Short mmCIF file of the C-alpha atoms (twelve columns), coordinates in Angstrom:
data_MODEL
# 
_entry.id   MODEL 
# 
loop_
_atom_site.group_PDB 
_atom_site.id 
_atom_site.type_symbol 
_atom_site.label_atom_id 
_atom_site.label_alt_id 
_atom_site.label_comp_id 
_atom_site.label_asym_id 
_atom_site.label_seq_id 
_atom_site.Cartn_x 
_atom_site.Cartn_y 
_atom_site.Cartn_z 
_atom_site.pdbx_PDB_model_num 
ATOM 1   C CA . MET A 1   -37.179 -80.148  -28.121 1 
ATOM 2   C CA . GLU A 2   -38.586 -76.633  -28.397 1 
ATOM 3   C CA . LYS A 3   -38.842 -74.830  -25.073 1 
ATOM 4   C CA . ILE A 4   -42.215 -73.909  -23.614 1 
ATOM 5   C CA . ARG A 5   -42.801 -70.164  -23.612 1 
ATOM 6   C CA . LEU A 6   -43.450 -69.201  -19.997 1 
ATOM 7   C CA . GLY A 7   -44.853 -66.080  -18.365 1 
ATOM 8   C CA . MET A 8   -44.946 -65.140  -14.691 1 
ATOM 9   C CA . VAL A 9   -47.377 -63.176  -12.533 1 
ATOM 10  C CA . GLY A 10  -45.779 -61.877  -9.332  1 
ATOM 11  C CA . GLY A 11  -42.277 -62.746  -8.234  1 
ATOM 12  C CA . GLY A 12  -40.643 -59.384  -8.890  1 
ATOM 13  C CA . LYS A 13  -37.970 -57.510  -6.987  1 
ATOM 14  C CA . ASP A 14  -37.660 -58.563  -3.315  1 
ATOM 15  C CA . ALA A 15  -40.024 -61.539  -3.746  1 
ATOM 16  C CA . PHE A 16  -38.798 -64.919  -2.463  1 
ATOM 17  C CA . ILE A 17  -40.873 -67.596  -4.146  1 
ATOM 18  C CA . GLY A 18  -40.706 -66.128  -7.656  1 
ATOM 19  C CA . ALA A 19  -36.957 -66.706  -7.823  1 
ATOM 20  C CA . VAL A 20  -37.461 -70.293  -6.649  1 
ATOM 21  C CA . HIS A 21  -39.950 -70.937  -9.452  1 
ATOM 22  C CA . ARG A 22  -37.640 -69.405  -12.053 1 
ATOM 23  C CA . ILE A 23  -34.735 -71.591  -10.930 1 
ATOM 24  C CA . ALA A 24  -36.963 -74.681  -10.973 1 
ATOM 25  C CA . ALA A 25  -38.217 -73.899  -14.478 1 
ATOM 26  C CA . ARG A 26  -34.621 -73.581  -15.735 1 
ATOM 27  C CA . ILE A 27  -33.121 -76.723  -14.230 1 
ATOM 28  C CA . ASP A 28  -34.184 -79.131  -16.983 1 
ATOM 29  C CA . GLY A 29  -34.239 -76.609  -19.824 1 
ATOM 30  C CA . ASP A 30  -37.936 -77.075  -20.561 1 
ATOM 31  C CA . TYR A 31  -39.002 -73.414  -20.367 1 
ATOM 32  C CA . ASP A 32  -38.051 -70.002  -21.640 1 
ATOM 33  C CA . LEU A 33  -39.316 -67.103  -19.503 1 
ATOM 34  C CA . VAL A 34  -40.430 -64.500  -22.052 1 
ATOM 35  C CA . ALA A 35  -43.069 -62.338  -20.352 1 
ATOM 36  C CA . GLY A 36  -44.108 -61.142  -16.932 1 
ATOM 37  C CA . ALA A 37  -46.416 -59.002  -14.836 1 
ATOM 38  C CA . LEU A 38  -44.032 -59.238  -11.941 1 
ATOM 39  C CA . SER A 39  -45.604 -56.738  -9.566  1 
ATOM 40  C CA . SER A 40  -48.914 -54.990  -8.948  1 
ATOM 41  C CA . THR A 41  -46.930 -51.724  -9.141  1 
ATOM 42  C CA . PRO A 42  -46.349 -51.017  -12.877 1 
ATOM 43  C CA . ASP A 43  -42.967 -49.304  -12.445 1 
ATOM 44  C CA . LYS A 44  -41.690 -52.124  -10.244 1 
ATOM 45  C CA . ALA A 45  -43.091 -54.687  -12.669 1 
ATOM 46  C CA . ARG A 46  -41.181 -53.112  -15.572 1 
ATOM 47  C CA . GLU A 47  -37.974 -52.741  -13.558 1 
ATOM 48  C CA . SER A 48  -38.170 -56.376  -12.423 1 
ATOM 49  C CA . GLY A 49  -38.836 -57.648  -15.931 1 
ATOM 50  C CA . LEU A 50  -35.966 -55.738  -17.491 1 
ATOM 51  C CA . ALA A 51  -33.638 -57.000  -14.750 1 
ATOM 52  C CA . LEU A 52  -34.527 -60.547  -15.799 1 
ATOM 53  C CA . GLY A 53  -33.815 -59.799  -19.444 1 
ATOM 54  C CA . LEU A 54  -37.411 -59.668  -20.668 1 
ATOM 55  C CA . ALA A 55  -38.185 -57.590  -23.742 1 
ATOM 56  C CA . PRO A 56  -39.560 -54.163  -22.769 1 
ATOM 57  C CA . ASP A 57  -42.853 -54.765  -24.583 1 
ATOM 58  C CA . ARG A 58  -43.384 -57.957  -22.587 1 
ATOM 59  C CA . CYS A 59  -42.917 -56.369  -19.148 1 
ATOM 60  C CA . TYR A 60  -46.562 -55.815  -18.317 1 
ATOM 61  C CA . GLY A 61  -48.063 -53.522  -15.710 1 
ATOM 62  C CA . SER A 62  -50.968 -55.885  -14.933 1 
ATOM 63  C CA . PHE A 63  -51.894 -59.514  -15.381 1 
ATOM 64  C CA . GLU A 64  -55.028 -58.470  -17.314 1 
ATOM 65  C CA . GLU A 65  -52.924 -56.680  -19.932 1 
ATOM 66  C CA . MET A 66  -50.503 -59.597  -20.061 1 
ATOM 67  C CA . ALA A 67  -53.235 -62.203  -20.566 1 
ATOM 68  C CA . GLU A 68  -54.905 -60.225  -23.346 1 
ATOM 69  C CA . ARG A 69  -51.771 -59.285  -25.266 1 
ATOM 70  C CA . GLU A 70  -49.958 -62.603  -24.904 1 
ATOM 71  C CA . ALA A 71  -53.021 -64.536  -26.077 1 
ATOM 72  C CA . ALA A 72  -53.089 -62.369  -29.220 1 
ATOM 73  C CA . ARG A 73  -49.419 -62.903  -30.116 1 
ATOM 74  C CA . PRO A 74  -48.432 -65.729  -32.494 1 
ATOM 75  C CA . ASP A 75  -45.444 -66.302  -30.196 1 
ATOM 76  C CA . GLY A 76  -47.402 -65.730  -26.975 1 
ATOM 77  C CA . ILE A 77  -46.827 -67.653  -23.788 1 
ATOM 78  C CA . GLN A 78  -48.020 -71.251  -23.574 1 
ATOM 79  C CA . ALA A 79  -47.954 -71.409  -19.766 1 
ATOM 80  C CA . VAL A 80  -47.895 -68.983  -16.852 1 
ATOM 81  C CA . SER A 81  -46.582 -69.252  -13.302 1 
ATOM 82  C CA . ILE A 82  -48.699 -67.573  -10.611 1 
ATOM 83  C CA . VAL A 83  -46.415 -66.688  -7.682  1 
ATOM 84  C CA . THR A 84  -48.399 -63.941  -5.953  1 
ATOM 85  C CA . PRO A 85  -49.754 -63.818  -2.382  1 
ATOM 86  C CA . ASN A 86  -52.715 -66.167  -1.892  1 
ATOM 87  C CA . HIS A 87  -55.493 -63.628  -2.475  1 
ATOM 88  C CA . MET A 88  -54.136 -62.971  -5.966  1 
ATOM 89  C CA . HIS A 89  -54.059 -66.557  -7.221  1 
ATOM 90  C CA . ALA A 90  -57.607 -66.884  -8.535  1 
ATOM 91  C CA . ALA A 91  -58.060 -63.800  -10.726 1 
ATOM 92  C CA . PRO A 92  -54.846 -64.186  -12.772 1 
ATOM 93  C CA . ALA A 93  -55.297 -67.952  -13.095 1 
ATOM 94  C CA . ILE A 94  -58.841 -67.497  -14.389 1 
ATOM 95  C CA . ALA A 95  -57.738 -64.818  -16.870 1 
ATOM 96  C CA . PHE A 96  -55.165 -67.126  -18.454 1 
ATOM 97  C CA . LEU A 97  -57.273 -70.300  -18.292 1 
ATOM 98  C CA . LYS A 98  -60.033 -68.532  -20.221 1 
ATOM 99  C CA . ARG A 99  -57.516 -67.927  -23.000 1 
ATOM 100 C CA . GLY A 100 -56.312 -71.529  -23.096 1 
ATOM 101 C CA . ILE A 101 -52.977 -70.809  -21.402 1 
ATOM 102 C CA . HIS A 102 -51.742 -73.483  -18.986 1 
ATOM 103 C CA . VAL A 103 -51.381 -72.401  -15.352 1 
ATOM 104 C CA . ILE A 104 -48.719 -73.441  -12.822 1 
ATOM 105 C CA . CYS A 105 -49.813 -71.951  -9.499  1 
ATOM 106 C CA . ASP A 106 -48.197 -71.706  -6.095  1 
ATOM 107 C CA . LYS A 107 -50.085 -73.128  -3.095  1 
ATOM 108 C CA . PRO A 108 -52.481 -72.865  -1.349  1 
ATOM 109 C CA . LEU A 109 -55.077 -72.743  -4.119  1 
ATOM 110 C CA . THR A 110 -56.595 -69.385  -3.079  1 
ATOM 111 C CA . ALA A 111 -57.286 -67.279  0.011   1 
ATOM 112 C CA . THR A 112 -60.987 -68.150  0.366   1 
ATOM 113 C CA . ILE A 113 -63.400 -70.967  -0.440  1 
ATOM 114 C CA . GLU A 114 -65.376 -68.589  -2.671  1 
ATOM 115 C CA . GLN A 115 -62.286 -67.848  -4.752  1 
ATOM 116 C CA . ALA A 116 -61.509 -71.574  -4.889  1 
ATOM 117 C CA . ASP A 117 -64.976 -72.373  -6.247  1 
ATOM 118 C CA . GLU A 118 -64.639 -69.681  -8.920  1 
ATOM 119 C CA . LEU A 119 -61.221 -70.956  -9.930  1 
ATOM 120 C CA . ALA A 120 -62.435 -74.559  -9.981  1 
ATOM 121 C CA . ALA A 121 -65.196 -73.619  -12.417 1 
ATOM 122 C CA . ALA A 122 -62.649 -71.935  -14.680 1 
ATOM 123 C CA . VAL A 123 -60.327 -74.954  -14.616 1 
ATOM 124 C CA . ARG A 124 -63.149 -77.316  -15.529 1 
ATOM 125 C CA . ALA A 125 -64.320 -75.065  -18.346 1 
ATOM 126 C CA . SER A 126 -60.833 -74.610  -19.842 1 
ATOM 127 C CA . THR A 127 -58.863 -76.778  -22.222 1 
ATOM 128 C CA . ALA A 128 -55.700 -75.685  -20.403 1 
ATOM 129 C CA . LEU A 129 -53.974 -77.566  -17.597 1 
ATOM 130 C CA . PHE A 130 -53.806 -76.412  -13.982 1 
ATOM 131 C CA . ILE A 131 -50.845 -77.542  -11.855 1 
ATOM 132 C CA . LEU A 132 -50.373 -76.699  -8.158  1 
ATOM 133 C CA . THR A 133 -46.798 -76.555  -6.885  1 
ATOM 134 C CA . HIS A 134 -46.914 -78.694  -3.765  1 
ATOM 135 C CA . ASN A 135 -43.176 -79.092  -4.237  1 
ATOM 136 C CA . TYR A 136 -42.567 -81.711  -1.556  1 
ATOM 137 C CA . THR A 137 -44.481 -84.251  -3.659  1 
ATOM 138 C CA . GLY A 138 -41.604 -83.949  -6.135  1 
ATOM 139 C CA . TYR A 139 -38.957 -85.284  -3.746  1 
ATOM 140 C CA . PRO A 140 -37.624 -88.688  -4.914  1 
ATOM 141 C CA . MET A 141 -37.980 -90.485  -1.572  1 
ATOM 142 C CA . ILE A 142 -41.528 -89.174  -1.180  1 
ATOM 143 C CA . ARG A 143 -42.339 -90.699  -4.565  1 
ATOM 144 C CA . GLN A 144 -40.759 -93.923  -3.293  1 
ATOM 145 C CA . ALA A 145 -42.777 -93.829  -0.066  1 
ATOM 146 C CA . ARG A 146 -45.987 -93.345  -2.053  1 
ATOM 147 C CA . ASP A 147 -45.169 -96.350  -4.238  1 
ATOM 148 C CA . MET A 148 -44.318 -98.523  -1.239  1 
ATOM 149 C CA . VAL A 149 -47.632 -97.739  0.448   1 
ATOM 150 C CA . ALA A 150 -49.532 -98.392  -2.784  1 
ATOM 151 C CA . ALA A 151 -47.697 -101.699 -3.244  1 
ATOM 152 C CA . GLY A 152 -48.828 -102.853 0.207   1 
ATOM 153 C CA . ASP A 153 -45.370 -102.876 1.799   1 
ATOM 154 C CA . LEU A 154 -46.862 -101.386 4.978   1 
ATOM 155 C CA . GLY A 155 -50.147 -103.266 4.834   1 
ATOM 156 C CA . ARG A 156 -53.292 -101.458 5.847   1 
ATOM 157 C CA . ILE A 157 -52.409 -97.969  7.135   1 
ATOM 158 C CA . ARG A 158 -53.184 -97.378  10.810  1 
ATOM 159 C CA . VAL A 159 -51.361 -94.234  11.963  1 
ATOM 160 C CA . VAL A 160 -50.157 -91.105  10.152  1 
ATOM 161 C CA . GLN A 161 -48.020 -88.536  12.001  1 
ATOM 162 C CA . VAL A 162 -46.987 -85.369  10.191  1 
ATOM 163 C CA . GLU A 163 -45.386 -82.225  11.558  1 
ATOM 164 C CA . TYR A 164 -44.040 -78.998  10.101  1 
ATOM 165 C CA . PRO A 165 -42.428 -76.654  12.651  1 
ATOM 166 C CA . GLN A 166 -40.541 -73.446  11.844  1 
ATOM 167 C CA . ASP A 167 -39.388 -70.573  14.046  1 
ATOM 168 C CA . TRP A 168 -39.206 -67.531  11.764  1 
ATOM 169 C CA . LEU A 169 -42.372 -65.892  13.163  1 
ATOM 170 C CA . THR A 170 -41.478 -66.349  16.844  1 
ATOM 171 C CA . GLU A 171 -41.437 -62.566  17.160  1 
ATOM 172 C CA . ALA A 172 -43.805 -60.056  15.549  1 
ATOM 173 C CA . SER A 173 -41.716 -59.687  12.397  1 
ATOM 174 C CA . GLU A 174 -44.720 -58.370  10.515  1 
ATOM 175 C CA . ALA A 175 -44.751 -55.253  12.712  1 
ATOM 176 C CA . THR A 176 -41.211 -54.130  11.853  1 
ATOM 177 C CA . GLY A 177 -41.946 -53.151  8.262   1 
ATOM 178 C CA . SER A 178 -38.783 -54.912  7.126   1 
ATOM 179 C CA . ASN A 179 -40.123 -58.398  6.379   1 
ATOM 180 C CA . LYS A 180 -42.394 -58.481  3.338   1 
ATOM 181 C CA . GLN A 181 -43.034 -62.213  3.695   1 
ATOM 182 C CA . ALA A 182 -44.139 -61.854  7.311   1 
ATOM 183 C CA . GLU A 183 -46.382 -58.915  6.446   1 
ATOM 184 C CA . TRP A 184 -48.559 -60.643  3.872   1 
ATOM 185 C CA . ARG A 185 -48.473 -64.133  5.361   1 
ATOM 186 C CA . THR A 186 -49.942 -62.828  8.636   1 
ATOM 187 C CA . ASP A 187 -52.533 -60.626  6.934   1 
ATOM 188 C CA . PRO A 188 -55.863 -62.495  6.616   1 
ATOM 189 C CA . GLU A 189 -56.886 -60.214  3.734   1 
ATOM 190 C CA . ARG A 190 -53.976 -61.584  1.712   1 
ATOM 191 C CA . SER A 191 -53.201 -64.988  3.206   1 
ATOM 192 C CA . GLY A 192 -56.752 -66.089  3.980   1 
ATOM 193 C CA . ALA A 193 -58.169 -67.273  7.293   1 
ATOM 194 C CA . GLY A 194 -55.321 -69.696  7.906   1 
ATOM 195 C CA . GLY A 195 -51.897 -68.523  9.052   1 
ATOM 196 C CA . SER A 196 -49.532 -71.385  9.762   1 
ATOM 197 C CA . ILE A 197 -52.156 -73.906  8.640   1 
ATOM 198 C CA . GLY A 198 -52.475 -72.180  5.270   1 
ATOM 199 C CA . ASP A 199 -48.785 -71.541  4.766   1 
ATOM 200 C CA . ILE A 200 -47.236 -74.808  5.948   1 
ATOM 201 C CA . GLY A 201 -50.101 -76.877  7.370   1 
ATOM 202 C CA . THR A 202 -51.444 -77.367  3.853   1 
ATOM 203 C CA . HIS A 203 -48.067 -78.841  2.866   1 
ATOM 204 C CA . ALA A 204 -48.226 -81.289  5.772   1 
ATOM 205 C CA . HIS A 205 -51.830 -82.236  4.990   1 
ATOM 206 C CA . ASN A 206 -51.066 -82.666  1.294   1 
ATOM 207 C CA . LEU A 207 -47.980 -84.795  1.950   1 
ATOM 208 C CA . ALA A 208 -49.834 -87.133  4.313   1 
ATOM 209 C CA . CYS A 209 -52.585 -87.663  1.765   1 
ATOM 210 C CA . PHE A 210 -50.181 -87.932  -1.198  1 
ATOM 211 C CA . VAL A 211 -48.068 -90.679  0.369   1 
ATOM 212 C CA . THR A 212 -50.873 -92.710  1.944   1 
ATOM 213 C CA . GLY A 213 -53.433 -92.252  -0.827  1 
ATOM 214 C CA . LEU A 214 -55.989 -91.569  1.911   1 
ATOM 215 C CA . ARG A 215 -58.392 -88.673  2.322   1 
ATOM 216 C CA . VAL A 216 -58.976 -86.902  5.626   1 
ATOM 217 C CA . GLU A 217 -62.655 -87.273  6.545   1 
ATOM 218 C CA . LYS A 218 -62.771 -85.395  9.873   1 
ATOM 219 C CA . LEU A 219 -60.502 -83.286  12.003  1 
ATOM 220 C CA . ALA A 220 -60.400 -81.634  15.414  1 
ATOM 221 C CA . ALA A 221 -58.173 -78.570  15.518  1 
ATOM 222 C CA . ASP A 222 -56.719 -76.344  18.235  1 
ATOM 223 C CA . LEU A 223 -55.273 -73.203  16.629  1 
ATOM 224 C CA . GLN A 224 -53.309 -70.551  18.492  1 
ATOM 225 C CA . SER A 225 -51.979 -67.053  17.804  1 
ATOM 226 C CA . PHE A 226 -49.222 -66.908  20.396  1 
ATOM 227 C CA . VAL A 227 -47.663 -63.614  19.273  1 
ATOM 228 C CA . PRO A 228 -49.730 -60.735  20.702  1 
ATOM 229 C CA . GLY A 229 -51.712 -58.879  18.060  1 
ATOM 230 C CA . ARG A 230 -51.231 -61.513  15.352  1 
ATOM 231 C CA . ARG A 231 -54.465 -61.940  13.383  1 
ATOM 232 C CA . VAL A 232 -53.930 -65.469  12.110  1 
ATOM 233 C CA . ASP A 233 -52.768 -68.677  13.750  1 
ATOM 234 C CA . ASP A 234 -49.062 -69.296  14.217  1 
ATOM 235 C CA . ASN A 235 -49.400 -72.777  15.763  1 
ATOM 236 C CA . ALA A 236 -51.845 -75.651  15.308  1 
ATOM 237 C CA . HIS A 237 -52.433 -79.104  16.784  1 
ATOM 238 C CA . ILE A 238 -54.879 -81.161  14.735  1 
ATOM 239 C CA . LEU A 239 -56.262 -84.685  15.162  1 
ATOM 240 C CA . LEU A 240 -57.111 -86.449  11.893  1 
ATOM 241 C CA . ARG A 241 -59.474 -89.262  10.944  1 
ATOM 242 C CA . PHE A 242 -58.760 -90.775  7.551   1 
ATOM 243 C CA . GLU A 243 -61.015 -92.818  5.328   1 
ATOM 244 C CA . GLY A 244 -60.662 -96.521  6.043   1 
ATOM 245 C CA . GLY A 245 -60.141 -96.022  9.770   1 
ATOM 246 C CA . ALA A 246 -56.577 -94.699  9.952   1 
ATOM 247 C CA . ARG A 247 -55.885 -92.082  12.608  1 
ATOM 248 C CA . GLY A 248 -53.358 -89.283  12.601  1 
ATOM 249 C CA . SER A 249 -52.163 -85.991  13.968  1 
ATOM 250 C CA . LEU A 250 -50.742 -82.861  12.376  1 
ATOM 251 C CA . TRP A 251 -48.658 -80.219  14.140  1 
ATOM 252 C CA . CYS A 252 -47.558 -77.097  12.364  1 
ATOM 253 C CA . SER A 253 -45.908 -74.112  13.989  1 
ATOM 254 C CA . GLN A 254 -44.006 -70.993  12.991  1 
ATOM 255 C CA . VAL A 255 -43.119 -70.125  16.587  1 
ATOM 256 C CA . ALA A 256 -40.991 -73.174  17.506  1 
ATOM 257 C CA . PRO A 257 -37.411 -71.943  18.149  1 
ATOM 258 C CA . GLY A 258 -34.749 -74.258  16.832  1 
ATOM 259 C CA . ASN A 259 -36.773 -75.397  13.829  1 
ATOM 260 C CA . GLU A 260 -35.972 -74.069  10.372  1 
ATOM 261 C CA . ASN A 261 -38.016 -76.194  7.969   1 
ATOM 262 C CA . ALA A 262 -38.603 -79.399  9.874   1 
ATOM 263 C CA . LEU A 263 -41.296 -81.118  7.821   1 
ATOM 264 C CA . ARG A 264 -41.489 -84.784  8.842   1 
ATOM 265 C CA . LEU A 265 -43.823 -87.631  7.913   1 
ATOM 266 C CA . ARG A 266 -44.233 -90.992  9.647   1 
ATOM 267 C CA . VAL A 267 -46.642 -93.644  8.387   1 
ATOM 268 C CA . TYR A 268 -47.398 -96.912  10.170  1 
ATOM 269 C CA . GLY A 269 -49.332 -99.913  8.900   1 
ATOM 270 C CA . GLU A 270 -50.002 -103.501 9.854   1 
ATOM 271 C CA . LYS A 271 -46.733 -104.683 8.274   1 
ATOM 272 C CA . GLY A 272 -44.290 -101.852 8.933   1 
ATOM 273 C CA . GLY A 273 -43.505 -98.152  9.037   1 
ATOM 274 C CA . LEU A 274 -41.864 -95.329  7.076   1 
ATOM 275 C CA . ASP A 275 -40.107 -92.226  8.387   1 
ATOM 276 C CA . TRP A 276 -38.982 -89.258  6.225   1 
ATOM 277 C CA . ALA A 277 -37.659 -85.811  7.162   1 
ATOM 278 C CA . GLN A 278 -37.430 -82.894  4.720   1 
ATOM 279 C CA . GLU A 279 -34.203 -81.566  6.171   1 
ATOM 280 C CA . ASP A 280 -32.568 -84.932  5.355   1 
ATOM 281 C CA . PRO A 281 -34.591 -85.659  2.207   1 
ATOM 282 C CA . ASN A 282 -32.411 -88.201  0.450   1 
ATOM 283 C CA . TYR A 283 -33.089 -90.838  3.123   1 
ATOM 284 C CA . LEU A 284 -36.195 -92.884  3.864   1 
ATOM 285 C CA . TRP A 285 -36.342 -95.229  6.857   1 
ATOM 286 C CA . HIS A 286 -38.365 -98.415  6.378   1 
ATOM 287 C CA . THR A 287 -39.011 -100.789 9.249   1 
ATOM 288 C CA . PRO A 288 -40.782 -104.060 8.414   1 
ATOM 289 C CA . PHE A 289 -42.455 -105.292 11.589  1 
ATOM 290 C CA . GLY A 290 -40.169 -107.552 13.592  1 
ATOM 291 C CA . GLN A 291 -37.113 -106.726 11.468  1 
ATOM 292 C CA . PRO A 292 -34.240 -104.249 11.759  1 
ATOM 293 C CA . LYS A 293 -34.768 -100.725 10.495  1 
ATOM 294 C CA . ARG A 294 -33.562 -100.236 6.906   1 
ATOM 295 C CA . LEU A 295 -32.174 -97.037  5.412   1 
ATOM 296 C CA . LEU A 296 -33.202 -96.454  1.800   1 
ATOM 297 C CA . THR A 297 -31.253 -93.754  -0.028  1 
ATOM 298 C CA . ARG A 298 -31.934 -91.733  -3.143  1 
ATOM 299 C CA . GLY A 299 -29.686 -93.225  -5.793  1 
ATOM 300 C CA . GLY A 300 -28.840 -96.213  -3.608  1 
ATOM 301 C CA . ALA A 301 -29.493 -99.906  -4.092  1 
ATOM 302 C CA . GLY A 302 -32.916 -99.684  -2.476  1 
ATOM 303 C CA . ALA A 303 -34.180 -96.769  -4.563  1 
ATOM 304 C CA . SER A 304 -37.313 -97.471  -6.560  1 
ATOM 305 C CA . ALA A 305 -37.976 -96.663  -10.198 1 
ATOM 306 C CA . ALA A 306 -40.293 -93.868  -9.051  1 
ATOM 307 C CA . ALA A 307 -37.458 -92.254  -7.093  1 
ATOM 308 C CA . GLY A 308 -34.972 -92.750  -9.898  1 
ATOM 309 C CA . ALA A 309 -37.276 -91.120  -12.424 1 
ATOM 310 C CA . VAL A 310 -37.063 -87.790  -10.578 1 
ATOM 311 C CA . SER A 311 -33.378 -87.937  -9.562  1 
ATOM 312 C CA . ARG A 312 -30.658 -86.090  -11.445 1 
ATOM 313 C CA . THR A 313 -27.400 -86.909  -9.671  1 
ATOM 314 C CA . PRO A 314 -25.787 -90.098  -8.326  1 
ATOM 315 C CA . GLY A 315 -26.435 -91.205  -4.782  1 
ATOM 316 C CA . GLY A 316 -24.607 -89.213  -2.123  1 
ATOM 317 C CA . HIS A 317 -25.070 -85.926  -3.991  1 
ATOM 318 C CA . PRO A 318 -27.901 -84.235  -2.085  1 
ATOM 319 C CA . GLU A 319 -31.035 -83.142  -3.891  1 
ATOM 320 C CA . GLY A 320 -33.846 -81.290  -2.205  1 
ATOM 321 C CA . TYR A 321 -35.966 -78.155  -2.271  1 
ATOM 322 C CA . LEU A 322 -35.092 -76.701  -5.675  1 
ATOM 323 C CA . GLU A 323 -35.063 -80.101  -7.348  1 
ATOM 324 C CA . GLY A 324 -38.451 -80.917  -5.819  1 
ATOM 325 C CA . PHE A 325 -39.871 -77.786  -7.415  1 
ATOM 326 C CA . ALA A 326 -38.082 -78.655  -10.659 1 
ATOM 327 C CA . ASN A 327 -39.755 -82.067  -10.716 1 
ATOM 328 C CA . ILE A 328 -43.149 -80.363  -10.632 1 
ATOM 329 C CA . TYR A 329 -42.099 -78.125  -13.526 1 
ATOM 330 C CA . ALA A 330 -40.636 -81.053  -15.470 1 
ATOM 331 C CA . GLY A 331 -43.859 -83.022  -15.013 1 
ATOM 332 C CA . ALA A 332 -45.886 -80.006  -16.076 1 
ATOM 333 C CA . ALA A 333 -43.747 -79.729  -19.226 1 
ATOM 334 C CA . GLN A 334 -44.478 -83.356  -20.085 1 
ATOM 335 C CA . ALA A 335 -48.196 -82.749  -19.608 1 
ATOM 336 C CA . ILE A 336 -48.172 -79.514  -21.649 1 
ATOM 337 C CA . ARG A 337 -46.368 -81.160  -24.564 1 
ATOM 338 C CA . ALA A 338 -48.741 -84.115  -24.473 1 
ATOM 339 C CA . ALA A 339 -51.738 -81.758  -24.402 1 
ATOM 340 C CA . ALA A 340 -50.416 -80.016  -27.527 1 
ATOM 341 C CA . LYS A 341 -50.742 -83.396  -29.286 1 
ATOM 342 C CA . GLY A 342 -54.242 -83.952  -27.921 1 
ATOM 343 C CA . GLU A 343 -52.975 -86.538  -25.434 1 
ATOM 344 C CA . ARG A 344 -53.119 -86.924  -21.649 1 
ATOM 345 C CA . ALA A 345 -49.755 -87.466  -19.948 1 
ATOM 346 C CA . ALA A 346 -49.532 -90.221  -17.335 1 
ATOM 347 C CA . VAL A 347 -47.598 -87.816  -15.078 1 
ATOM 348 C CA . LEU A 348 -50.897 -86.037  -14.326 1 
ATOM 349 C CA . ASP A 349 -51.736 -88.970  -12.040 1 
ATOM 350 C CA . VAL A 350 -48.908 -87.813  -9.753  1 
ATOM 351 C CA . LEU A 351 -48.836 -84.053  -10.202 1 
ATOM 352 C CA . PRO A 352 -50.914 -82.033  -7.721  1 
ATOM 353 C CA . GLY A 353 -53.682 -80.053  -9.373  1 
ATOM 354 C CA . LEU A 354 -57.140 -78.683  -8.758  1 
ATOM 355 C CA . GLU A 355 -58.376 -81.523  -6.537  1 
ATOM 356 C CA . ALA A 356 -55.314 -81.308  -4.289  1 
ATOM 357 C CA . GLY A 357 -55.892 -77.569  -4.061  1 
ATOM 358 C CA . LEU A 358 -59.551 -77.932  -3.161  1 
ATOM 359 C CA . ALA A 359 -58.660 -80.538  -0.528  1 
ATOM 360 C CA . GLY A 360 -56.244 -78.043  1.000   1 
ATOM 361 C CA . MET A 361 -58.914 -75.332  1.102   1 
ATOM 362 C CA . ARG A 362 -61.365 -77.700  2.795   1 
ATOM 363 C CA . PHE A 363 -58.645 -78.574  5.303   1 
ATOM 364 C CA . ILE A 364 -58.077 -74.903  6.185   1 
ATOM 365 C CA . ALA A 365 -61.785 -74.133  6.475   1 
ATOM 366 C CA . ALA A 366 -62.461 -77.176  8.647   1 
ATOM 367 C CA . ALA A 367 -59.500 -76.432  10.934  1 
ATOM 368 C CA . VAL A 368 -60.615 -72.838  11.496  1 
ATOM 369 C CA . ALA A 369 -64.228 -73.906  12.117  1 
ATOM 370 C CA . SER A 370 -63.167 -76.649  14.523  1 
ATOM 371 C CA . SER A 371 -60.906 -74.379  16.538  1 
ATOM 372 C CA . GLN A 372 -63.622 -71.760  16.816  1 
ATOM 373 C CA . ASP A 373 -65.910 -74.471  18.231  1 
ATOM 374 C CA . ASP A 374 -63.461 -75.537  20.973  1 
ATOM 375 C CA . ALA A 375 -61.747 -78.201  18.807  1 
ATOM 376 C CA . ALA A 376 -64.994 -79.970  17.891  1 
ATOM 377 C CA . TRP A 377 -64.826 -82.634  15.172  1 
ATOM 378 C CA . VAL A 378 -65.608 -81.166  11.728  1 
ATOM 379 C CA . ALA A 379 -66.108 -83.095  8.507   1 
ATOM 380 C CA . LEU A 380 -64.173 -81.991  5.457   1 
# 
């Protein structure tokens, strides 16, 4: 099958997430990276593109130039990955969507609600697809958990507990000048109003909603900036009220020593519970009420068809972060190829897109508003 011609905005030299996206796009052989505007600095953009083996005339100094010239080429890109800081998601995405080029965008959707509304209008007006890379939704045992909840294995959902602690911002790394990631992720002009809630809290919120199929209706948030001088939150405790009466809590922190990437989700219903941890992602604990706890493994006898569909190796061979991203890219490839035939791929029912992105933006805005009002309840 012919590879999809892919471009990339952002992700040049010294960038972390761009390399992750490129690896993910390569894993299943669905894409060929042929063009890029890899930095807002033209010289760095060209240097980064040449280092990746791009043709010199396809190493662009700006996303505007890239969108215009690639759209005019008979062999121009069919899809573009947006892997910039949050404040630079909307403008590039809109430029490519207007030209009918499919967009695969890193999360969160944008830095502000105003940008999100503008991007939403462009998505709805375009014939192109928009995919948001909430990569944890691509993990096999998360797909299994989602199917088990939908099948009624847990009964009516009562309690949802999700947490995402890290420790990499325990000190003021942004002030040293040596940590590019810390610099922009703690800058509200680039990250948006949310710090930890925008960076990792949106992952936790998205995962809770993805697995349960429930929408958060109200929240009460207590946000902190523990590191002196930090302009965005680095820790958050949030109470959640879901549609249908379920209750939950969300804790995210980037100042919790001893935690590297400790995303964990627990869901409890009338008939049983599920427990999954990102740092041990190939296992899902299921406890039917009144029965012993059961360990379900990716590739094992208890794995569902949904888990198997996004697994690549036999059980006991760990799959995780990169493969989760790759599953988003593989699903996007299916959807792009179907769209070329005038069809809608069923995988779009699972892939995160515009609505998941807008839900994340509403979550951030409500959490900030609640915390500013002494943790008052705020509707999303």
